[in-house]
N, CA, C and O of each residue as an XYZ file, in Angstrom:
940
protein
N      14.414    -17.037     -7.232
C      14.452    -18.360     -6.631
C      14.593    -18.211     -5.129
O      15.188    -17.233     -4.675
N      14.076    -19.131     -4.342
C      14.071    -18.994     -2.898
C      14.939    -20.070     -2.263
O      14.853    -21.248     -2.610
N      15.776    -19.638     -1.327
C      16.637    -20.548     -0.596
C      16.508    -20.159      0.870
O      16.846    -19.036      1.245
N      16.025    -21.070      1.697
C      15.803    -20.745      3.089
C      16.809    -21.392      4.028
O      16.967    -20.929      5.158
N      17.486    -22.432      3.607
C      18.446    -23.092      4.481
C      19.831    -23.024      3.891
O      20.709    -22.363      4.444
N      20.042    -23.689      2.787
C      21.369    -23.672      2.156
C      21.220    -23.195      0.726
O      20.376    -23.694     -0.019
N      22.030    -22.243      0.349
C      22.003    -21.711     -1.008
C      23.187    -22.235     -1.780
O      24.333    -22.043     -1.373
N      22.926    -22.890     -2.880
C      24.012    -23.312     -3.765
C      23.877    -22.514     -5.037
O      22.918    -22.684     -5.791
N      24.830    -21.652     -5.274
C      24.708    -20.718     -6.381
C      25.818    -20.961     -7.392
O      26.949    -20.516     -7.200
N      25.499    -21.654     -8.448
C      26.484    -21.900     -9.501
C      25.851    -21.516    -10.825
O      25.044    -22.269    -11.369
N      26.201    -20.373    -11.339
C      25.676    -19.884    -12.601
C      26.818    -19.792    -13.609
O      27.957    -19.493    -13.251
N      26.498    -20.051    -14.865
C      27.526    -19.947    -15.912
C      27.537    -18.543    -16.474
O      27.484    -18.329    -17.685
N      27.609    -17.575    -15.539
C      27.663    -16.169    -15.912
C      28.721    -15.543    -15.053
O      28.853    -15.900    -13.882
N      29.478    -14.620    -15.596
C      30.484    -13.975    -14.773
C      30.429    -12.489    -14.957
O      29.771    -11.971    -15.859
N      31.132    -11.817    -14.086
C      31.277    -10.380    -14.220
C      32.748    -10.057    -14.145
O      33.184     -9.347    -13.238
N      33.514    -10.564    -15.079
C      34.958    -10.384    -15.072
C      35.359     -8.954    -15.341
O      34.514     -8.112    -15.646
N      36.637     -8.675    -15.232
C      37.151     -7.340    -15.445
C      38.299     -7.395    -16.432
O      39.461     -7.408    -16.026
N      37.988     -7.429    -17.765
C      39.037     -7.520    -18.770
C      39.856     -6.252    -18.795
O      39.577     -5.303    -18.063
N      40.881     -6.240    -19.654
C      41.777     -5.107    -19.708
C      41.019     -3.829    -19.961
O      40.114     -3.793    -20.795
N      41.381     -2.773    -19.244
C      40.701     -1.508    -19.384
C      41.043     -0.894    -20.736
O      42.126     -1.101    -21.284
N      40.069     -0.122    -21.261
C      40.272      0.498    -22.550
C      40.996      1.822    -22.415
O      41.418      2.208    -21.326
N      41.132      2.505    -23.525
C      41.774      3.808    -23.548
C      40.755      4.840    -23.973
O      39.851      4.539    -24.752
N      40.890      6.059    -23.468
C      39.961      7.125    -23.838
C      40.490      7.819    -25.080
O      41.672      8.157    -25.150
N      39.628      8.031    -26.052
C      40.035      8.702    -27.282
C      39.189      9.949    -27.474
O      38.292     10.223    -26.677
N      39.468     10.697    -28.515
C      38.728     11.910    -28.808
C      37.586     11.683    -29.790
O      36.941     12.637    -30.224
N      37.332     10.431    -30.141
C      36.264     10.135    -31.094
C      34.908     10.528    -30.524
O      34.661     10.342    -29.332
N      34.021     11.073    -31.368
C      32.675     11.403    -30.945
C      31.794     10.174    -31.073
O      32.049      9.301    -31.903
N      30.742     10.107    -30.237
C      29.839      8.970    -30.323
C      29.223      8.868    -31.711
O      28.977      7.768    -32.205
N      28.972     10.019    -32.345
C      28.357     10.004    -33.673
C      29.276      9.428    -34.737
O      28.823      9.085    -35.829
N      30.573      9.320    -34.427
C      31.527      8.777    -35.389
C      31.578      7.252    -35.357
O      32.142      6.636    -36.261
N      31.002      6.644    -34.340
C      31.109      5.206    -34.156
C      30.212      4.474    -35.147
O      29.238      5.028    -35.658
N      30.563      3.216    -35.406
C      29.882      2.463    -36.448
C      28.742      1.614    -35.891
O      28.492      0.511    -36.376
N      28.056      2.124    -34.881
C      26.874      1.432    -34.396
C      25.942      2.461    -33.788
O      26.368      3.545    -33.388
N      24.668      2.113    -33.723
C      23.662      3.045    -33.217
C      23.789      3.191    -31.710
O      23.875      2.198    -30.987
N      23.801      4.424    -31.242
C      23.953      4.681    -29.817
C      23.065      5.848    -29.416
O      23.527      6.775    -28.750
N      21.789      5.817    -29.816
C      20.881      6.900    -29.458
C      19.867      6.477    -28.410
O      19.229      7.328    -27.790
N      19.708      5.185    -28.205
C      18.798      4.700    -27.172
C      19.105      3.233    -26.875
O      19.749      2.539    -27.662
N      18.626      2.785    -25.718
C      18.767      1.375    -25.347
C      17.509      0.974    -24.592
O      17.015      1.725    -23.751
N      16.993     -0.213    -24.895
C      15.804     -0.730    -24.239
C      16.201     -1.851    -23.292
O      16.893     -2.790    -23.684
N      15.760     -1.747    -22.039
C      15.997     -2.786    -21.043
C      14.646     -3.204    -20.502
O      14.000     -2.437    -19.788
N      14.213     -4.398    -20.826
C      12.864     -4.808    -20.465
C      11.860     -3.894    -21.143
O      11.908     -3.714    -22.360
N      10.947     -3.311    -20.364
C       9.962     -2.385    -20.930
C      10.373     -0.924    -20.767
O       9.564     -0.027    -21.007
N      11.612     -0.676    -20.365
C      12.106      0.678    -20.160
C      13.013      1.070    -21.329
O      13.883      0.300    -21.737
N      12.801      2.269    -21.859
C      13.635      2.793    -22.943
C      14.386      4.010    -22.429
O      13.790      4.946    -21.896
N      15.701      3.984    -22.597
C      16.548      5.098    -22.199
C      17.119      5.763    -23.448
O      17.699      5.089    -24.299
N      16.956      7.082    -23.563
C      17.658      7.814    -24.611
C      19.097      8.027    -24.159
O      19.379      8.046    -22.961
N      20.004      8.187    -25.115
C      21.430      8.272    -24.804
C      22.037      9.519    -25.430
O      21.816      9.817    -26.604
N      22.807     10.238    -24.623
C      23.559     11.396    -25.099
C      24.968     11.324    -24.536
O      25.204     10.738    -23.479
N      25.887     11.921    -25.250
C      27.273     11.956    -24.806
C      27.456     13.030    -23.739
O      26.829     14.087    -23.803
N      28.324     12.755    -22.750
C      28.717     13.733    -21.742
C      30.233     13.678    -21.600
O      30.887     12.812    -22.181
N      30.778     14.589    -20.837
C      32.218     14.620    -20.622
C      32.607     13.835    -19.378
O      31.765     13.525    -18.536
N      33.873     13.523    -19.276
C      34.390     12.887    -18.066
C      34.131     13.782    -16.847
O      33.812     13.284    -15.768
N      34.267     15.088    -17.020
C      34.048     16.024    -15.913
C      32.610     15.934    -15.412
O      32.371     15.935    -14.204
N      31.647     15.855    -16.341
C      30.242     15.705    -15.946
C      30.035     14.428    -15.145
O      29.331     14.418    -14.135
N      30.652     13.363    -15.606
C      30.491     12.069    -14.940
C      31.087     12.095    -13.537
O      30.488     11.577    -12.594
N      32.250     12.689    -13.400
C      32.965     12.640    -12.122
C      32.421     13.624    -11.095
O      32.866     13.626     -9.948
N      31.468     14.456    -11.489
C      30.846     15.355    -10.520
C      30.019     14.592     -9.494
O      29.853     15.051     -8.364
N      29.506     13.446     -9.877
C      28.672     12.642     -8.991
C      29.497     11.560     -8.309
O      30.392     10.970     -8.915
N      29.187     11.307     -7.045
C      29.856     10.225     -6.324
C      29.323      8.878     -6.795
O      28.146      8.747     -7.132
N      30.191      7.893     -6.814
C      29.796      6.547     -7.219
C      29.340      5.740     -6.007
O      29.709      6.040     -4.872
N      28.536      4.715     -6.265
C      28.166      3.770     -5.221
C      29.349      2.846     -4.970
O      29.794      2.145     -5.879
N      29.860      2.840     -3.748
C      31.038      2.052     -3.418
C      30.693      0.976     -2.391
O      29.851      1.179     -1.516
N      31.354     -0.160     -2.515
C      31.189     -1.251     -1.563
C      32.555     -1.647     -1.015
O      33.515     -1.819     -1.766
N      32.624     -1.785      0.286
C      33.860     -2.150      0.965
C      34.150     -3.627      0.725
O      33.283     -4.470      0.956
N      35.352     -3.950      0.266
C      35.711     -5.343      0.024
C      36.394     -5.990      1.225
O      36.870     -7.121      1.130
N      36.446     -5.293      2.335
C      36.984     -5.854      3.572
C      35.857     -6.591      4.286
O      35.065     -5.982      5.006
N      35.789     -7.914      4.081
C      34.672     -8.679      4.622
C      34.625     -8.626      6.146
O      33.543     -8.553      6.727
N      35.765     -8.660      6.785
C      35.789     -8.639      8.245
C      35.120     -7.370      8.773
O      34.365     -7.416      9.744
N      35.401     -6.253      8.134
C      34.793     -4.989      8.551
C      33.295     -4.985      8.263
O      32.510     -4.481      9.066
N      32.896     -5.544      7.120
C      31.477     -5.611      6.781
C      30.710     -6.487      7.755
O      29.604     -6.139      8.169
N      31.288     -7.618      8.122
C      30.639     -8.529      9.052
C      30.495     -7.909     10.440
O      29.492     -8.119     11.121
N      31.493     -7.153     10.847
C      31.423     -6.488     12.139
C      30.310     -5.450     12.145
O      29.574     -5.321     13.123
N      30.194     -4.715     11.048
C      29.171     -3.678     10.935
C      27.769     -4.273     10.938
O      26.855     -3.693     11.524
N      27.584     -5.433     10.285
C      26.262     -6.037     10.125
C      26.116     -7.315     10.944
O      25.409     -8.241     10.546
N      26.786     -7.357     12.082
C      26.837     -8.583     12.895
C      25.465     -9.046     13.383
O      25.293    -10.222     13.707
N      24.495     -8.150     13.440
C      23.158     -8.545     13.885
C      22.464     -9.444     12.871
O      21.553    -10.193     13.226
N      22.891     -9.374     11.605
C      22.197    -10.156     10.592
C      23.045    -11.145      9.829
O      22.511    -12.040      9.175
N      24.394    -10.999      9.899
C      25.286    -11.848      9.099
C      26.457    -12.309      9.955
O      26.976    -11.556     10.779
N      26.865    -13.553      9.749
C      28.079    -14.027     10.411
C      28.746    -15.079      9.539
O      28.099    -15.737      8.725
N      30.054    -15.227      9.727
C      30.808    -16.262      9.037
C      31.370    -17.226     10.047
O      31.934    -16.824     11.064
N      31.210    -18.527      9.755
C      31.854    -19.585     10.524
C      32.594    -20.458      9.528
O      31.977    -21.226      8.790
N      33.911    -20.342      9.504
C      34.709    -21.099      8.549
C      34.376    -20.744      7.119
O      34.479    -19.583      6.721
N      33.976    -21.737      6.344
C      33.669    -21.533      4.927
C      32.223    -21.128      4.675
O      31.807    -21.019      3.522
N      31.454    -20.905      5.729
C      30.022    -20.642      5.572
C      29.640    -19.234      6.014
O      30.110    -18.737      7.037
N      28.774    -18.601      5.215
C      28.159    -17.329      5.576
C      26.704    -17.602      5.945
O      25.993    -18.303      5.224
N      26.265    -17.042      7.077
C      24.902    -17.234      7.554
C      24.176    -15.880      7.576
O      24.685    -14.895      8.111
N      22.967    -15.857      6.976
C      22.191    -14.626      6.874
C      20.875    -14.796      7.625
O      20.133    -15.752      7.398
N      20.603    -13.867      8.511
C      19.364    -13.911      9.283
C      18.210    -13.427      8.423
O      18.236    -12.314      7.899
N      17.187    -14.281      8.281
C      15.991    -13.959      7.515
C      14.824    -13.856      8.489
O      14.854    -14.458      9.563
N      13.805    -13.102      8.121
C      12.664    -12.906      9.013
C      12.037    -14.238      9.426
O      12.214    -15.257      8.758
N      11.306    -14.210     10.531
C      10.644    -15.401     11.086
C      11.633    -16.470     11.521
O      11.302    -17.655     11.559
N      12.857    -16.042     11.850
C      13.825    -16.967     12.414
C      14.515    -17.874     11.428
O      15.247    -18.773     11.840
N      14.312    -17.676     10.147
C      14.963    -18.520      9.152
C      16.394    -18.060      8.914
O      16.777    -16.952      9.288
N      17.180    -18.937      8.280
C      18.579    -18.629      7.981
C      18.898    -19.056      6.556
O      18.537    -20.153      6.128
N      19.575    -18.179      5.830
C      20.092    -18.526      4.506
C      21.599    -18.720      4.635
O      22.255    -17.994      5.383
N      22.145    -19.681      3.922
C      23.558    -20.033      4.074
C      24.240    -20.142      2.708
O      23.693    -20.710      1.762
N      25.431    -19.589      2.635
C      26.292    -19.759      1.464
C      27.566    -20.450      1.922
O      28.187    -20.026      2.896
N      27.959    -21.511      1.224
C      29.114    -22.304      1.631
C      30.155    -22.313      0.526
O      29.850    -22.663     -0.614
N      31.381    -21.930      0.855
C      32.486    -22.017     -0.097
C      32.743    -23.474     -0.454
O      32.628    -24.358      0.394
N      33.088    -23.718     -1.705
C      33.389    -25.078     -2.138
C      34.751    -25.113     -2.815
O      35.241    -24.094     -3.302
N      35.355    -26.292     -2.841
C      36.680    -26.464     -3.431
C      36.618    -27.512     -4.527
O      35.607    -28.192     -4.707
N      37.708    -27.628     -5.247
C      37.797    -28.661     -6.272
C      37.096    -28.282     -7.555
O      37.124    -27.122     -7.966
N      36.467    -29.256     -8.191
C      35.873    -29.068     -9.512
C      34.779    -28.007     -9.499
O      34.637    -27.249    -10.459
N      34.010    -27.948     -8.427
C      32.924    -26.975     -8.319
C      33.318    -25.810     -7.409
O      32.547    -25.406     -6.538
N      34.508    -25.283     -7.616
C      35.040    -24.225     -6.764
C      34.115    -23.008     -6.739
O      33.633    -22.553     -7.776
N      33.881    -22.496     -5.540
C      33.105    -21.272     -5.374
C      33.482    -20.613     -4.066
O      33.597    -21.286     -3.042
N      33.678    -19.309     -4.087
C      34.047    -18.565     -2.888
C      33.171    -17.327     -2.794
O      33.022    -16.598     -3.775
N      32.583    -17.078     -1.614
C      31.636    -15.989     -1.445
C      32.185    -14.919     -0.511
O      32.718    -15.216      0.558
N      32.043    -13.672     -0.936
C      32.545    -12.530     -0.184
C      31.375    -11.627      0.167
O      30.624    -11.204     -0.711
N      31.220    -11.332      1.461
C      30.130    -10.456      1.898
C      30.546     -9.002      1.719
O      31.538     -8.556      2.294
N      29.766     -8.253      0.903
C      30.116     -6.870      0.572
C      29.307     -5.837      1.339
O      29.598     -4.645      1.245
N      28.305     -6.257      2.092
C      27.544     -5.291      2.873
C      26.048     -5.431      2.653
O      25.585     -6.291      1.904
N      25.304     -4.560      3.328
C      23.846     -4.609      3.277
C      23.298     -3.320      2.674
O      23.730     -2.221      3.020
N      22.340     -3.480      1.768
C      21.619     -2.332      1.223
C      20.411     -2.106      2.125
O      19.329     -2.640      1.879
N      20.607     -1.315      3.163
C      19.589     -1.159      4.205
C      18.281     -0.602      3.672
O      17.207     -0.998      4.125
N      18.361      0.321      2.709
C      17.149      0.963      2.206
C      16.204     -0.006      1.524
O      14.997      0.233      1.484
N      16.735     -1.101      0.985
C      15.872     -2.075      0.313
C      15.963     -3.460      0.962
O      15.445     -4.434      0.416
N      16.619     -3.550      2.121
C      16.636     -4.792      2.883
C      17.269     -5.965      2.179
O      16.707     -7.060      2.180
N      18.441     -5.761      1.570
C      19.104     -6.820      0.811
C      20.563     -6.957      1.239
O      21.265     -5.959      1.403
N      21.015     -8.203      1.420
C      22.427     -8.494      1.655
C      23.121     -8.648      0.304
O      22.574     -9.268     -0.608
N      24.327     -8.084      0.172
C      25.074     -8.161     -1.091
C      26.275     -9.081     -0.950
O      27.076     -8.945     -0.025
N      26.388    -10.027     -1.888
C      27.482    -11.005     -1.878
C      28.064    -11.102     -3.280
O      27.339    -11.051     -4.274
N      29.381    -11.241     -3.344
C      30.031    -11.523     -4.626
C      30.550    -12.949     -4.597
O      31.248    -13.352     -3.666
N      30.204    -13.701     -5.621
C      30.685    -15.070     -5.744
C      31.779    -15.163     -6.777
O      31.622    -14.658     -7.889
N      32.889    -15.798     -6.437
C      33.996    -15.995     -7.369
C      34.123    -17.477     -7.672
O      34.114    -18.304     -6.761
N      34.242    -17.816     -8.953
C      34.297    -19.197     -9.388
C      35.561    -19.413    -10.214
O      36.484    -18.603    -10.127
N      35.634    -20.463    -11.000
C      36.881    -20.807    -11.683
C      37.448    -19.644    -12.493
O      38.575    -19.213    -12.248
N      36.683    -19.137    -13.448
C      37.168    -18.057    -14.298
C      36.164    -16.914    -14.393
O      36.227    -16.101    -15.315
N      35.258    -16.855    -13.456
C      34.216    -15.861    -13.537
C      33.730    -15.501    -12.146
O      34.077    -16.154    -11.162
N      32.925    -14.459    -12.078
C      32.322    -14.065    -10.810
C      30.932    -13.524    -11.083
O      30.593    -13.213    -12.225
N      30.132    -13.413    -10.044
C      28.795    -12.864    -10.185
C      28.402    -12.200     -8.869
O      29.101    -12.329     -7.864
N      27.288    -11.496     -8.887
C      26.842    -10.755     -7.715
C      25.436    -11.190     -7.335
O      24.609    -11.470     -8.203
N      25.166    -11.246     -6.029
C      23.891    -11.746     -5.533
C      23.353    -10.845     -4.434
O      24.104    -10.312     -3.617
N      22.034    -10.688     -4.433
C      21.343    -10.035     -3.335
C      20.435    -11.068     -2.672
O      19.735    -11.821     -3.348
N      20.455    -11.091     -1.345
C      19.576    -11.978     -0.577
C      18.656    -11.104      0.261
O      19.130    -10.283      1.046
N      17.353    -11.269      0.104
C      16.379    -10.480      0.850
C      16.355    -10.903      2.318
O      16.238    -12.088      2.633
N      16.466     -9.923      3.203
C      16.395    -10.237      4.624
C      14.965    -10.558      5.056
O      14.750    -11.085      6.147
N      13.987    -10.243      4.205
C      12.585    -10.492      4.537
C      12.127    -11.862      4.057
O      11.497    -12.606      4.809
N      12.442    -12.203      2.799
C      11.931    -13.439      2.206
C      12.988    -14.520      2.010
O      12.648    -15.697      1.892
N      14.261    -14.139      1.973
C      15.308    -15.093      1.654
C      15.486    -15.288      0.164
O      16.334    -16.076     -0.255
N      14.698    -14.581     -0.658
C      14.853    -14.684     -2.116
C      16.263    -14.258     -2.528
O      16.817    -13.308     -1.975
N      16.832    -14.958     -3.491
C      18.161    -14.645     -4.003
C      18.048    -14.104     -5.428
O      17.396    -14.706     -6.281
N      18.685    -12.974     -5.674
C      18.663    -12.336     -6.989
C      20.079    -12.252     -7.521
O      20.967    -11.711     -6.861
N      20.292    -12.789     -8.721
C      21.614    -12.731     -9.363
C      21.627    -11.601    -10.380
O      20.630    -11.368    -11.062
N      22.747    -10.900    -10.487
C      22.873     -9.816    -11.461
C      24.294     -9.737    -11.970
O      25.229    -10.188    -11.309
N      24.454     -9.153    -13.166
C      25.748     -9.183    -13.829
C      26.767     -8.248    -13.209
O      27.969     -8.475    -13.345
N      26.314     -7.195    -12.525
C      27.238     -6.238    -11.932
C      26.803     -5.848    -10.543
O      25.839     -6.395    -10.008
N      27.517     -4.894     -9.951
C      27.144     -4.412     -8.632
C      25.861     -3.591     -8.726
O      25.653     -2.895     -9.720
N      24.997     -3.656     -7.715
C      23.708     -2.963     -7.775
C      23.837     -1.470     -7.504
O      24.612     -1.042     -6.649
N      23.061     -0.689     -8.250
C      22.981      0.756     -8.033
C      21.496      1.111     -7.965
O      20.762      0.915     -8.933
N      21.058      1.634     -6.821
C      19.642      1.887     -6.559
C      19.299      3.336     -6.883
O      20.056      4.250     -6.555
N      18.144      3.540     -7.532
C      17.705      4.891     -7.875
C      17.368      5.670     -6.608
O      17.036      5.070     -5.585
N      17.448      7.004     -6.663
C      17.173      7.816     -5.472
C      15.784      7.607     -4.868
O      15.616      7.724     -3.654
N      14.782      7.298     -5.706
C      13.435      7.062     -5.175
C      13.220      5.614     -4.763
O      12.123      5.242     -4.347
N      14.265      4.792     -4.876
C      14.244      3.379     -4.461
C      13.166      2.559     -5.172
O      12.571      1.646     -4.600
N      12.935      2.918     -6.441
C      11.976      2.159     -7.231
C      12.640      1.296     -8.298
O      12.032      0.355     -8.809
N      13.883      1.617     -8.631
C      14.614      0.861     -9.645
C      16.012      0.526     -9.143
O      16.604      1.268     -8.360
N      16.517     -0.592     -9.605
C      17.895     -1.007     -9.337
C      18.491     -1.450    -10.661
O      17.896     -2.246    -11.389
N      19.663     -0.931    -10.965
C      20.317     -1.307    -12.212
C      21.727     -1.811    -11.917
O      22.389     -1.326    -10.999
N      22.173     -2.769    -12.688
C      23.561     -3.220    -12.614
C      24.073     -3.346    -14.043
O      23.304     -3.605    -14.968
N      25.365     -3.162    -14.211
C      25.930     -3.244    -15.545
C      27.321     -3.827    -15.527
O      28.014     -3.792    -14.510
N      27.721     -4.366    -16.664
C      29.044     -4.967    -16.762
C      29.548     -4.861    -18.199
O      28.796     -5.047    -19.156
N      30.837     -4.558    -18.323
C      31.475     -4.496    -19.641
C      32.469     -5.639    -19.773
O      33.398     -5.753    -18.973
N      32.278     -6.480    -20.774
C      33.196     -7.585    -21.049
C      33.234     -7.789    -22.559
O      32.659     -8.744    -23.083
N      33.911     -6.891    -23.244
C      33.937     -6.904    -24.710
C      34.986     -7.838    -25.285
O      34.823     -8.352    -26.392
N      36.065     -8.060    -24.540
C      37.191     -8.810    -25.082
C      37.190    -10.255    -24.609
O      37.176    -11.172    -25.430
N      37.204    -10.475    -23.287
C      37.294    -11.839    -22.752
C      36.041    -12.655    -23.053
O      36.135    -13.832    -23.401
N      34.875    -12.039    -22.920
C      33.631    -12.729    -23.248
C      33.204    -13.781    -22.255
O      32.402    -14.649    -22.600
N      33.715    -13.741    -21.018
C      33.311    -14.723    -20.015
C      32.011    -14.335    -19.325
O      31.362    -15.180    -18.708
N      31.628    -13.071    -19.423
C      30.511    -12.579    -18.634
C      29.459    -11.905    -19.500
O      29.658    -11.683    -20.694
N      28.344    -11.589    -18.873
C      27.304    -10.815    -19.535
C      27.830     -9.414    -19.781
O      28.349     -8.770    -18.869
N      27.699     -8.944    -21.004
C      28.088     -7.579    -21.362
C      26.798     -6.791    -21.584
O      26.152     -6.921    -22.624
N      26.430     -5.969    -20.591
C      25.182     -5.237    -20.721
C      24.607     -4.824    -19.382
O      25.344     -4.544    -18.437
N      23.274     -4.788    -19.307
C      22.566     -4.289    -18.127
C      21.582     -5.324    -17.593
O      21.027     -6.118    -18.353
N      21.373     -5.309    -16.270
C      20.232     -5.946    -15.630
C      19.454     -4.847    -14.921
O      20.040     -4.015    -14.230
N      18.127     -4.841    -15.091
C      17.279     -3.821    -14.477
C      16.197     -4.497    -13.641
O      15.569     -5.463    -14.074
N      15.992     -3.970    -12.435
C      15.006     -4.527    -11.518
C      14.091     -3.426    -11.003
O      14.519     -2.289    -10.809
N      12.833     -3.774    -10.786
C      11.887     -2.883    -10.131
C      11.798     -3.266     -8.656
O      11.821     -4.449     -8.313
N      11.696     -2.270     -7.793
C      11.660     -2.494     -6.348
C      10.280     -2.130     -5.825
O       9.773     -1.041     -6.097
N       9.675     -3.037     -5.079
C       8.391     -2.767     -4.437
C       8.363     -3.466     -3.086
O       8.514     -4.685     -3.002
N       8.167     -2.683     -2.032
C       8.150     -3.206     -0.667
C       9.400     -4.041     -0.370
O       9.319     -5.106      0.243
N      10.544     -3.542     -0.810
C      11.847     -4.169     -0.610
C      11.998     -5.513     -1.328
O      12.909     -6.283     -1.026
N      11.107     -5.787     -2.270
C      11.220     -6.990     -3.100
C      11.658     -6.578     -4.503
O      11.299     -5.503     -4.982
N      12.439     -7.442     -5.159
C      12.961     -7.151     -6.491
C      12.234     -7.976     -7.549
O      12.026     -9.179     -7.391
N      11.857     -7.302     -8.624
C      11.281     -7.994     -9.781
C      12.109     -7.621    -10.995
O      12.292     -6.439    -11.287
N      12.608     -8.620    -11.703
C      13.472     -8.343    -12.842
C      12.665     -7.746    -13.989
O      11.745     -8.374    -14.513
N      13.029     -6.516    -14.372
C      12.349     -5.852    -15.467
C      12.929     -6.278    -16.807
O      12.234     -6.269    -17.823
N      14.206     -6.652    -16.806
C      14.793     -7.111    -18.057
C      16.305     -7.125    -18.028
O      16.936     -6.489    -17.184
N      16.870     -7.860    -18.962
C      18.317     -7.889    -19.191
C      18.548     -7.471    -20.637
O      17.854     -7.927    -21.545
N      19.534     -6.594    -20.839
C      19.897     -6.182    -22.197
C      21.364     -6.492    -22.422
O      22.246     -5.861    -21.840
N      21.611     -7.472    -23.276
C      22.986     -7.795    -23.638
C      23.393     -6.964    -24.847
O      22.608     -6.766    -25.774
N      24.626     -6.485    -24.822
C      25.157     -5.617    -25.866
C      26.355     -6.278    -26.525
O      26.939     -7.206    -25.967
N      26.723     -5.805    -27.707
C      27.852     -6.409    -28.406
C      29.001     -5.442    -28.655
O      30.164     -5.841    -28.597
N      28.698     -4.182    -28.930
C      29.743     -3.237    -29.319
C      30.145     -2.262    -28.224
O      31.131     -1.539    -28.367
N      29.387     -2.236    -27.131
C      29.738     -1.387    -26.005
C      29.154     -1.982    -24.735
O      28.233     -2.798    -24.784
N      29.699     -1.564    -23.594
C      29.213     -2.090    -22.329
C      29.470     -1.107    -21.199
O      30.439     -0.349    -21.252
N      28.607     -1.105    -20.159
C      28.740     -0.180    -19.038
C      29.758     -0.663    -18.012
O      29.689     -1.794    -17.532
N      30.685      0.196    -17.689
C      31.718     -0.136    -16.706
C      31.374      0.406    -15.317
O      31.698     -0.223    -14.309
N      30.725      1.560    -15.260
C      30.328      2.169    -13.985
C      29.063      2.980    -14.213
O      28.906      3.631    -15.247
N      28.151      2.935    -13.224
C      26.844      3.571    -13.365
C      26.570      4.447    -12.148
O      26.885      4.077    -11.017
N      25.971      5.632    -12.402
C      25.571      6.531    -11.321
C      24.175      7.087    -11.628
O      23.902      7.502    -12.754
N      23.300      7.094    -10.626
C      21.992      7.721    -10.785
C      22.120      9.223    -10.514
O      22.750      9.633     -9.540
N      21.517     10.036    -11.384
C      21.392     11.476    -11.148
C      20.101     11.755    -10.393
O      20.104     12.468     -9.390
N      19.006     11.195    -10.872
C      17.698     11.244    -10.225
C      16.944      9.992    -10.643
O      17.530      9.086    -11.235
N      15.642      9.931    -10.339
C      14.898      8.701    -10.609
C      14.719      8.415    -12.092
O      14.286      7.320    -12.452
N      15.040      9.372    -12.966
C      14.857      9.179    -14.405
C      16.141      9.295    -15.219
O      16.110      9.171    -16.443
N      17.257      9.528    -14.560
C      18.482      9.833    -15.301
C      19.686      9.106    -14.711
O      19.865      9.058    -13.495
N      20.507      8.542    -15.597
C      21.695      7.783    -15.216
C      22.888      8.307    -15.997
O      22.763      8.675    -17.165
N      24.043      8.337    -15.346
C      25.298      8.585    -16.039
C      26.094      7.286    -16.044
O      26.073      6.533    -15.071
N      26.792      7.031    -17.140
C      27.537      5.777    -17.237
C      28.886      5.989    -17.900
O      29.021      6.749    -18.859
N      29.874      5.300    -17.365
C      31.177      5.177    -18.014
C      31.123      3.895    -18.822
O      30.828      2.831    -18.277
N      31.404      3.981    -20.117
C      31.250      2.810    -20.972
C      32.546      2.509    -21.723
O      33.394      3.380    -21.918
N      32.666      1.265    -22.132
C      33.741      0.858    -23.026
C      33.150      0.517    -24.389
O      32.104     -0.126    -24.479
N      33.825      0.952    -25.443
C      33.343      0.756    -26.805
C      34.356     -0.065    -27.587
O      35.559      0.191    -27.544
N      33.843     -1.051    -28.294
C      34.711     -1.878    -29.122
C      35.209     -1.071    -30.316
O      34.426     -0.418    -31.005
N      36.512     -1.122    -30.552
C      37.094     -0.416    -31.683
C      37.226     -1.355    -32.872
O      37.458     -2.554    -32.715
N      37.079     -0.801    -34.040
C      37.248     -1.584    -35.261
C      38.377     -0.979    -36.086
O      38.676      0.209    -35.972
N      38.998     -1.808    -36.915
C      40.090     -1.326    -37.752
C      41.359     -1.127    -36.950
O      41.481     -1.634    -35.835
N      42.284     -0.404    -37.502
C      43.561     -0.174    -36.851
C      43.494      1.101    -36.021
O      43.302      2.192    -36.557
N      43.653      0.956    -34.709
C      43.610      2.108    -33.804
C      44.817      2.042    -32.883
O      44.682      2.051    -31.659
N      45.980      1.978    -33.475
C      47.236      1.969    -32.724
C      47.256      0.891    -31.646
O      47.793      1.102    -30.558
N      46.680     -0.244    -31.946
C      46.735     -1.368    -31.031
C      45.679     -1.378    -29.951
O      45.550     -2.370    -29.234
N      44.915     -0.303    -29.809
C      43.889     -0.265    -28.769
C      42.688     -1.102    -29.199
O      42.285     -1.057    -30.361
N      42.111     -1.867    -28.265
C      40.965     -2.704    -28.561
C      39.661     -2.055    -28.123
O      38.599     -2.373    -28.659
N      39.732     -1.146    -27.151
C      38.546     -0.486    -26.631
C      38.852      0.979    -26.371
O      40.010      1.372    -26.222
N      37.796      1.780    -26.320
C      37.935      3.159    -25.865
C      36.911      3.417    -24.773
O      35.892      2.732    -24.689
N      37.185      4.402    -23.944
C      36.299      4.762    -22.852
C      35.570      6.050    -23.179
O      36.183      7.031    -23.602
N      34.244      6.046    -22.979
C      33.440      7.248    -23.182
C      32.464      7.376    -22.016
O      32.379      6.490    -21.165
N      31.730      8.486    -21.984
C      30.792      8.763    -20.900
C      29.458      9.180    -21.522
O      29.418      9.988    -22.450
N      28.371      8.618    -20.998
C      27.054      8.896    -21.569
C      26.029      9.188    -20.485
O      26.220      8.874    -19.310
N      24.941      9.796    -20.920
C      23.784     10.059    -20.071
C      22.626      9.246    -20.614
O      22.360      9.272    -21.816
N      21.929      8.520    -19.742
C      20.770      7.732    -20.133
C      19.543      8.298    -19.419
O      19.531      8.411    -18.193
N      18.497      8.658    -20.197
C      17.276      9.201    -19.622
C      16.090      8.339    -19.977
O      15.917      7.947    -21.131
N      15.269      8.043    -18.976
C      14.053      7.280    -19.220
C      13.096      8.088    -20.081
O      12.813      9.249    -19.785
N      12.596      7.470    -21.150
C      11.643      8.148    -22.019
C      10.239      8.037    -21.444
O       9.288      8.549    -22.035
């Protein structure tokens, strides 16, 4: 969707952060659901188990939540005046996000710019949920996604993921986008029921590592979720 002057972003989707799960010694093959592949749009990823050590070898994509510092760094393209964020778009246009109060409460936090793909990143917080948005500095197009964006090393794919197995306020699953000339095209959304991605890291253009939460069934000493680590490879 395109917003060139004022952007009003109210979606009934959130990316909440329910209680963290516990890590157990259970093998993925012991779980009571299929976990050998996942399809997102037209992309199929095979899935294998990895260790926490394998996962932690790679650095994660991090975003600074200090808006004042982010605005100072990107002052040429973004500024805040009171409750409004202003984004410089090509050809002299401006995109605007305005905090709102009361029944339609919404608050926007500027998290930084993805320079390699020309996108501003914003997190919106609402009554009981939150979501993430990218605004193109070239077109002003706004893209909503369930989690924080993670761009592949070849800058051809962008994936976001979110785990919300217990609270159920948000999308539990993946959003996948294709990147071409710094424009995003949604390749697909895959909602999941028994597991969800909590953190994602690209290894290369065809391989992803993910920290996931898995729904537990039966009596497991009071634990509702467990944490595991997987590798996803494009087939």
